[in-house]
C-alpha positions as CSV (number, residue, x, y, z in Angstrom):
1,M,14.4,-28.8,12.8
2,S,14.6,-31.5,15.3
3,D,13.7,-32.2,19.4
4,R,16.8,-30.4,20.2
5,A,16.5,-27.0,22.1
6,L,15.4,-24.0,19.8
7,R,17.6,-20.6,19.7
8,V,15.1,-17.8,19.6
9,L,14.6,-14.0,19.6
10,V,11.2,-12.7,21.2
11,A,10.5,-8.8,19.6
12,G,8.2,-6.9,22.1
13,A,9.3,-9.1,25.4
14,R,8.2,-7.1,28.0
15,G,5.2,-6.8,26.8
16,G,2.1,-9.0,28.0
17,I,2.0,-11.5,25.0
18,G,6.0,-11.5,24.3
19,A,6.6,-11.8,28.2
20,A,4.9,-14.8,28.0
21,C,6.4,-16.2,25.0
22,V,9.9,-15.9,26.6
23,E,8.3,-17.6,29.7
24,R,6.7,-20.7,28.0
25,L,9.9,-21.2,25.7
26,R,12.2,-20.8,28.3
27,A,10.4,-23.4,30.4
28,A,10.4,-25.6,27.6
29,G,14.0,-25.4,27.6
30,H,14.6,-23.4,24.8
31,E,17.7,-20.5,24.1
32,V,16.1,-17.3,24.4
33,V,16.7,-13.9,23.9
34,G,14.0,-11.1,24.4
35,V,14.1,-7.8,23.1
36,D,12.1,-4.9,23.7
37,R,12.6,-0.6,22.8
38,D,13.3,-0.2,26.5
39,D,16.4,-2.3,26.1
40,G,17.4,-0.4,23.2
41,H,16.1,-2.9,20.8
42,D,13.9,-1.2,18.8
43,I,12.7,-2.8,16.1
44,T,9.7,-0.4,15.0
45,V,12.3,2.2,13.7
46,A,15.0,2.0,11.0
47,G,17.6,-0.6,11.7
48,G,16.6,-1.8,14.9
49,A,15.8,-5.0,13.5
50,E,19.0,-5.7,12.1
51,T,20.6,-5.0,15.4
52,A,18.4,-7.6,17.1
53,V,18.8,-10.1,15.1
54,A,22.8,-9.4,14.6
55,D,22.7,-9.8,18.0
56,A,20.8,-12.8,19.1
57,E,22.5,-14.5,16.6
58,A,25.8,-13.8,18.1
59,R,24.6,-14.3,21.7
60,L,22.8,-17.9,20.7
61,G,25.1,-19.1,17.4
62,G,22.4,-19.0,15.1
63,L,18.5,-18.5,15.3
64,D,16.0,-21.1,15.0
65,G,12.9,-19.2,15.7
66,I,11.5,-15.8,15.5
67,V,8.7,-14.2,17.3
68,H,7.3,-10.7,16.6
69,A,5.3,-9.6,19.7
70,V,5.2,-5.9,19.2
71,G,2.3,-4.4,18.8
72,M,0.3,-1.0,19.5
73,S,-3.4,0.4,19.9
74,G,-3.7,3.5,18.4
75,R,-7.1,4.8,20.0
76,R,-5.3,7.4,22.1
77,L,-3.9,9.0,18.9
78,G,-7.4,8.9,17.2
79,D,-7.4,5.4,15.8
80,G,-11.7,4.2,15.2
81,P,-14.2,4.2,12.4
82,V,-12.9,4.7,9.0
83,S,-14.5,8.0,8.8
84,A,-13.1,9.4,11.9
85,C,-9.4,7.7,11.5
86,R,-6.8,10.2,12.0
87,D,-3.3,10.4,10.0
88,E,-1.1,10.1,13.2
89,A,-3.1,7.0,14.6
90,W,-2.7,5.6,11.2
91,A,0.8,6.1,10.3
92,E,2.3,5.2,14.3
93,V,-0.4,2.2,14.1
94,L,0.8,0.8,10.9
95,R,4.6,1.2,11.6
96,V,4.8,-0.1,14.9
97,N,2.3,-3.1,14.4
98,L,3.3,-3.7,10.4
99,T,6.3,-2.2,9.4
100,S,7.9,-3.6,12.0
101,A,6.8,-6.9,10.9
102,L,8.7,-6.6,7.8
103,W,11.9,-5.1,8.8
104,L,12.1,-8.2,11.5
105,L,11.3,-10.7,8.6
106,R,13.3,-9.0,6.3
107,A,16.3,-8.9,8.6
108,G,15.1,-12.5,10.0
109,L,15.0,-14.6,7.1
110,P,18.4,-14.8,6.2
111,A,19.9,-16.0,10.0
112,L,17.1,-18.7,9.7
113,R,18.6,-20.0,6.3
114,R,22.1,-19.5,8.1
115,A,20.9,-22.1,10.4
116,G,19.6,-24.0,7.6
117,G,15.6,-23.7,8.3
118,G,13.4,-22.2,11.2
119,A,10.3,-20.7,12.0
120,V,8.4,-17.5,12.6
121,A,5.2,-16.9,14.5
122,L,3.9,-13.3,14.2
123,V,0.9,-12.4,16.9
124,G,-2.1,-11.0,15.0
125,S,-5.6,-10.6,16.2
126,V,-8.9,-11.7,15.6
127,L,-9.6,-7.7,14.3
128,A,-8.2,-8.9,11.1
129,E,-11.0,-10.7,9.9
130,A,-14.0,-9.9,12.5
131,T,-15.5,-6.8,12.7
132,D,-17.7,-5.6,15.7
133,A,-19.1,-1.8,16.4
134,D,-17.1,-1.9,20.4
135,F,-13.7,-2.4,18.0
136,L,-14.2,-0.6,15.1
137,T,-10.1,0.8,14.9
138,A,-9.3,1.1,11.1
139,A,-5.6,1.1,11.7
140,Y,-5.3,-1.8,14.0
141,A,-7.5,-3.7,12.1
142,T,-5.6,-2.9,8.8
143,S,-2.2,-3.6,10.8
144,K,-3.1,-6.7,11.7
145,G,-4.7,-7.7,8.5
146,G,-1.7,-6.6,6.7
147,L,0.7,-9.0,9.1
148,V,-1.5,-11.9,7.6
149,A,-0.9,-10.7,3.9
150,L,2.8,-10.5,4.9
151,A,3.3,-13.5,6.6
152,R,2.1,-15.5,3.6
153,A,4.5,-13.6,1.3
154,A,7.3,-14.8,3.6
155,A,6.5,-18.5,3.8
156,R,5.8,-19.0,0.4
157,E,9.8,-17.0,0.3
158,G,10.9,-18.9,3.1
159,A,9.4,-22.4,2.2
160,V,12.1,-23.9,-0.6
161,D,14.8,-23.2,2.7
162,G,12.9,-25.0,5.3
163,I,11.3,-21.9,6.9
164,R,7.9,-21.3,8.3
165,V,6.1,-18.7,8.9
166,N,2.6,-18.4,10.5
167,V,0.0,-15.9,12.5
168,V,-1.2,-16.5,15.6
169,A,-4.9,-14.5,15.4
170,A,-5.2,-13.6,19.3
171,G,-8.9,-12.7,20.7
172,L,-9.2,-10.4,23.6
173,V,-6.3,-11.1,25.9
174,D,-5.7,-9.5,29.7
175,T,-2.4,-7.7,28.9
176,P,-1.8,-4.1,29.9
177,M,-2.9,-3.2,26.0
178,A,-6.5,-3.9,26.8
179,A,-6.5,-2.4,29.9
180,R,-9.4,-0.4,28.4
181,A,-11.6,-3.2,27.7
182,G,-10.7,-5.5,30.7
183,T,-11.9,-2.3,32.7
184,D,-15.3,-1.2,30.7
185,P,-18.4,-3.0,31.8
186,H,-20.1,-3.0,28.7
187,I,-17.2,-5.3,27.2
188,Q,-17.1,-7.6,30.0
189,A,-20.5,-8.3,29.6
190,R,-20.4,-9.2,26.2
191,L,-17.3,-11.8,26.8
192,A,-19.9,-14.6,26.9
193,D,-21.0,-13.6,23.4
194,L,-17.4,-12.5,22.0
195,Q,-15.8,-15.5,23.7
196,P,-18.1,-18.2,24.5
197,L,-15.2,-20.9,25.2
198,G,-14.7,-19.4,28.7
199,A,-16.6,-16.3,28.5
200,A,-13.7,-14.5,29.8
201,M,-10.5,-12.4,28.6
202,L,-7.7,-14.8,27.2
203,A,-4.1,-15.3,29.2
204,P,-1.0,-14.0,27.6
205,D,-0.1,-17.7,28.3
206,D,-3.3,-19.4,26.1
207,V,-1.7,-17.3,23.3
208,A,2.1,-18.0,24.1
209,A,1.1,-21.9,23.8
210,A,0.2,-21.5,20.5
211,V,3.5,-19.6,19.3
212,A,5.4,-22.5,21.2
213,W,4.0,-24.8,18.9
214,L,4.2,-23.2,15.7
215,L,7.7,-22.6,16.4
216,S,8.4,-26.1,17.2
217,P,8.5,-29.4,15.3
218,D,5.1,-30.5,15.9
219,A,4.2,-27.9,13.4
220,A,7.1,-28.6,11.1
221,R,4.5,-29.0,8.1
222,V,2.5,-25.8,8.9
223,T,3.1,-22.6,7.3
224,G,1.3,-19.4,5.8
225,T,-1.2,-20.0,8.1
226,T,-3.1,-18.3,10.8
227,L,-4.4,-19.8,13.8
228,P,-7.1,-18.2,15.9
229,V,-6.5,-18.3,19.9
230,D,-10.0,-16.4,20.3
231,A,-11.7,-18.5,22.7
232,G,-14.5,-18.6,20.1
233,W,-14.8,-15.4,18.8
234,L,-14.4,-16.2,15.0
235,L,-17.3,-18.8,15.3
């Protein structure tokens, strides 16, 4: 990819991080199609990713970049420690967080090949690698760990076609999905230890900045990696 404006599809565009990605990419002069289930483009159901990719490719005249910012917490469904994780939570969280990424990559890689190459950024989590007593969520952590393995597989496949695939491992971000942590005095008191660089929750744009960099020519030789944006959580 050159320094020209990129043509980018952002899935999960109405979420906190997804919306920040759309805003940052557009501010940088890129052409962006943002999709979300509320717009009739639900990539978490069979066929949804194919429709979203085809529509974005048609609207933009091709695709140079794809962002997967789709995700959910399964706590309300019974996600938690392994011994307590309910089947419903396990199935739903993996479908939304991980299977949707497979579907988006499966539909998106051919579109990027048609454009002569491109980049994919998947929004992951530090919980794929870190464990903490206050964040024991078997389904969520597994879905984000799977995202890393999936990204590496796609990166290896896409490399010969000039396609890069990377993950941003986000720490605790101030989004609606993290409302529980954002209002829990115990979690807030722990932020100086969990995220010592700033001792606060991250802003969605902190993650969006990393996503934008991974899509850009500045990251032209970066693929198959996981970039922590976690204010020091993994230290």
